[in-house]
Phi, psi and omega in degrees: 000133180290158180291159175275333180213161180238144174223140178282311181221162184299340180279349178299138178263353178221139174249155182260125179289131183238018178229162182278342193243038177281104185247153177306134179092346179287144170277114182263137175258133180236159179242123174269107190294320183293331184246356182057036177266155170252133178231162182230140177217141174271124180290131177271340184225164165290131182232116181293156176304138180088345177272176188247153176241139179287129180281339179202180177294133180240129180266151175309126180097345179292149173284137177261127178249130177224130181054035177079008183236145175289118181250003179143195180232150178288137176250012175200159172292141179231122180280154176308129182090357181278162179285123179252113183200193187298342179283344180222010177223136177230153176293155176271357183286329184238000000 
């Protein structure tokens, strides 16, 4: 079975959902590409394909890392397994 989400390295705080059916309460399987590990997270929300899932608890103001890159900062607390997107992450540019 293919993974539900991808992460480049263990330091990433967000993984990218790569399936259509990531629903709240599901046990999601992820693949850490740099280490070839399989990890598991329970989804707290329905998360659409291409959106992100929190790898651990993220506090308001924390930097969000995806695929080894800083993609912005949290503007709200996000629990492990939560939906990480424009409603709780903003760019640091503006």
